[in-house]
TORKOL-4160 file (C-alpha; in steps of 0.2 Angstrom, whole numbers, padded with zeros to 4 digits, m for minus):
144
<pt num="1" X="0000" Y="0000" Z="0000"/>
<pt num="2" X="0006" Y="0018" Z="m0004"/>
<pt num="3" X="0003" Y="0023" Z="0014"/>
<pt num="4" X="0014" Y="0010" Z="0021"/>
<pt num="5" X="0028" Y="0015" Z="0008"/>
<pt num="6" X="0026" Y="0033" Z="0013"/>
<pt num="7" X="0027" Y="0029" Z="0031"/>
<pt num="8" X="0043" Y="0018" Z="0028"/>
<pt num="9" X="0051" Y="0033" Z="0019"/>
<pt num="10" X="0046" Y="0045" Z="0033"/>
<pt num="11" X="0052" Y="0033" Z="0046"/>
<pt num="12" X="0068" Y="0031" Z="0037"/>
<pt num="13" X="0070" Y="0050" Z="0036"/>
<pt num="14" X="0065" Y="0052" Z="0055"/>
<pt num="15" X="0075" Y="0038" Z="0062"/>
<pt num="16" X="0087" Y="0030" Z="0049"/>
<pt num="17" X="0075" Y="0016" Z="0046"/>
<pt num="18" X="0076" Y="0008" Z="0063"/>
<pt num="19" X="0058" Y="0004" Z="0067"/>
<pt num="20" X="0060" Y="0009" Z="0085"/>
<pt num="21" X="0067" Y="0026" Z="0082"/>
<pt num="22" X="0055" Y="0034" Z="0070"/>
<pt num="23" X="0046" Y="0021" Z="0060"/>
<pt num="24" X="0030" Y="0022" Z="0070"/>
<pt num="25" X="0029" Y="0041" Z="0069"/>
<pt num="26" X="0033" Y="0040" Z="0051"/>
<pt num="27" X="0019" Y="0028" Z="0048"/>
<pt num="28" X="0007" Y="0040" Z="0057"/>
<pt num="29" X="0013" Y="0055" Z="0047"/>
<pt num="30" X="0012" Y="0046" Z="0031"/>
<pt num="31" X="m0006" Y="0040" Z="0035"/>
<pt num="32" X="m0010" Y="0058" Z="0040"/>
<pt num="33" X="m0004" Y="0066" Z="0024"/>
<pt num="34" X="m0013" Y="0052" Z="0014"/>
<pt num="35" X="m0029" Y="0056" Z="0024"/>
<pt num="36" X="m0027" Y="0074" Z="0020"/>
<pt num="37" X="m0025" Y="0070" Z="0001"/>
<pt num="38" X="m0007" Y="0075" Z="0000"/>
<pt num="39" X="0002" Y="0059" Z="m0003"/>
<pt num="40" X="0006" Y="0064" Z="m0021"/>
<pt num="41" X="m0011" Y="0061" Z="m0029"/>
<pt num="42" X="m0022" Y="0075" Z="m0036"/>
<pt num="43" X="m0024" Y="0083" Z="m0019"/>
<pt num="44" X="m0006" Y="0086" Z="m0017"/>
<pt num="45" X="m0004" Y="0094" Z="m0034"/>
<pt num="46" X="m0019" Y="0104" Z="m0038"/>
<pt num="47" X="m0012" Y="0120" Z="m0031"/>
<pt num="48" X="0005" Y="0117" Z="m0039"/>
<pt num="49" X="0013" Y="0117" Z="m0021"/>
<pt num="50" X="0022" Y="0104" Z="m0012"/>
<pt num="51" X="0013" Y="0089" Z="m0003"/>
<pt num="52" X="0017" Y="0098" Z="0013"/>
<pt num="53" X="0007" Y="0114" Z="0009"/>
<pt num="54" X="m0010" Y="0107" Z="0014"/>
<pt num="55" X="m0003" Y="0101" Z="0031"/>
<pt num="56" X="0006" Y="0117" Z="0034"/>
<pt num="57" X="m0009" Y="0128" Z="0030"/>
<pt num="58" X="m0020" Y="0118" Z="0042"/>
<pt num="59" X="m0007" Y="0121" Z="0056"/>
<pt num="60" X="m0005" Y="0139" Z="0052"/>
<pt num="61" X="m0024" Y="0142" Z="0051"/>
<pt num="62" X="m0025" Y="0134" Z="0068"/>
<pt num="63" X="m0014" Y="0146" Z="0077"/>
<pt num="64" X="0002" Y="0136" Z="0075"/>
<pt num="65" X="0010" Y="0148" Z="0062"/>
<pt num="66" X="0025" Y="0152" Z="0073"/>
<pt num="67" X="0029" Y="0134" Z="0076"/>
<pt num="68" X="0026" Y="0128" Z="0058"/>
<pt num="69" X="0037" Y="0142" Z="0051"/>
<pt num="70" X="0051" Y="0138" Z="0063"/>
<pt num="71" X="0051" Y="0120" Z="0056"/>
<pt num="72" X="0053" Y="0127" Z="0038"/>
<pt num="73" X="0065" Y="0140" Z="0043"/>
<pt num="74" X="0084" Y="0137" Z="0046"/>
<pt num="75" X="0083" Y="0142" Z="0065"/>
<pt num="76" X="0078" Y="0132" Z="0080"/>
<pt num="77" X="0062" Y="0121" Z="0079"/>
<pt num="78" X="0048" Y="0127" Z="0091"/>
<pt num="79" X="0039" Y="0113" Z="0100"/>
<pt num="80" X="0021" Y="0109" Z="0098"/>
<pt num="81" X="0010" Y="0098" Z="0110"/>
<pt num="82" X="m0001" Y="0083" Z="0105"/>
<pt num="83" X="m0016" Y="0093" Z="0110"/>
<pt num="84" X="m0012" Y="0107" Z="0099"/>
<pt num="85" X="m0009" Y="0095" Z="0084"/>
<pt num="86" X="m0026" Y="0087" Z="0088"/>
<pt num="87" X="m0035" Y="0103" Z="0088"/>
<pt num="88" X="m0027" Y="0109" Z="0072"/>
<pt num="89" X="m0031" Y="0093" Z="0062"/>
<pt num="90" X="m0048" Y="0087" Z="0055"/>
<pt num="91" X="m0054" Y="0074" Z="0067"/>
<pt num="92" X="m0058" Y="0061" Z="0053"/>
<pt num="93" X="m0040" Y="0063" Z="0046"/>
<pt num="94" X="m0032" Y="0061" Z="0063"/>
<pt num="95" X="m0044" Y="0046" Z="0067"/>
<pt num="96" X="m0039" Y="0038" Z="0051"/>
<pt num="97" X="m0021" Y="0040" Z="0053"/>
<pt num="98" X="m0022" Y="0033" Z="0071"/>
<pt num="99" X="m0032" Y="0018" Z="0066"/>
<pt num="100" X="m0020" Y="0014" Z="0052"/>
<pt num="101" X="m0006" Y="0015" Z="0065"/>
<pt num="102" X="m0015" Y="0005" Z="0078"/>
<pt num="103" X="m0015" Y="0019" Z="0091"/>
<pt num="104" X="m0028" Y="0030" Z="0099"/>
<pt num="105" X="m0030" Y="0048" Z="0091"/>
<pt num="106" X="m0022" Y="0056" Z="0106"/>
<pt num="107" X="m0007" Y="0044" Z="0105"/>
<pt num="108" X="m0006" Y="0048" Z="0086"/>
<pt num="109" X="m0007" Y="0067" Z="0090"/>
<pt num="110" X="0007" Y="0065" Z="0103"/>
<pt num="111" X="0018" Y="0056" Z="0091"/>
<pt num="112" X="0015" Y="0068" Z="0077"/>
<pt num="113" X="0019" Y="0082" Z="0089"/>
<pt num="114" X="0036" Y="0074" Z="0091"/>
<pt num="115" X="0039" Y="0070" Z="0073"/>
<pt num="116" X="0032" Y="0085" Z="0064"/>
<pt num="117" X="0046" Y="0097" Z="0068"/>
<pt num="118" X="0060" Y="0085" Z="0064"/>
<pt num="119" X="0051" Y="0079" Z="0048"/>
<pt num="120" X="0047" Y="0096" Z="0041"/>
<pt num="121" X="0064" Y="0103" Z="0046"/>
<pt num="122" X="0072" Y="0088" Z="0036"/>
<pt num="123" X="0061" Y="0091" Z="0021"/>
<pt num="124" X="0064" Y="0109" Z="0020"/>
<pt num="125" X="0083" Y="0111" Z="0021"/>
<pt num="126" X="0083" Y="0127" Z="0011"/>
<pt num="127" X="0071" Y="0136" Z="0022"/>
<pt num="128" X="0056" Y="0135" Z="0011"/>
<pt num="129" X="0043" Y="0122" Z="0005"/>
<pt num="130" X="0050" Y="0113" Z="m0010"/>
<pt num="131" X="0039" Y="0110" Z="m0025"/>
<pt num="132" X="0040" Y="0091" Z="m0028"/>
<pt num="133" X="0028" Y="0081" Z="m0038"/>
<pt num="134" X="0025" Y="0069" Z="m0023"/>
<pt num="135" X="0029" Y="0067" Z="m0005"/>
<pt num="136" X="0039" Y="0051" Z="m0010"/>
<pt num="137" X="0049" Y="0061" Z="m0022"/>
<pt num="138" X="0052" Y="0075" Z="m0009"/>
<pt num="139" X="0058" Y="0062" Z="0004"/>
<pt num="140" X="0070" Y="0053" Z="m0009"/>
<pt num="141" X="0077" Y="0070" Z="m0014"/>
<pt num="142" X="0082" Y="0073" Z="0005"/>
<pt num="143" X="0089" Y="0056" Z="0007"/>
<pt num="144" X="0102" Y="0057" Z="m0007"/>
């Protein structure tokens, strides 16, 4: 399944491929981006932006603009709580990501709060959201 592949790529990006170090959070993040329609399908390309654009827009509109921008920028990454992540995301998308990962929505939100700053930071090394055709392409570019 594409979501599992995406989760594996994100897990590798977050923890070097060791399932105990980032794979779980990578799987949840991959499932979330898939649930939001940004895994590289039509939803990720319609606006011409990167697959992260939709997720970043949600976070910014939910009052997390300062944190989200810090992850993209080249300075220190600001922390975000699981509760803030849960409030920022559509309930159905978070529930779907949690179900696919076999955890509760709150556990998924907590893991996302830990993974998002690192993942976005690694996917935006130039300090701006890249324009990749799919999230898979974007992750592969950063692993080269």
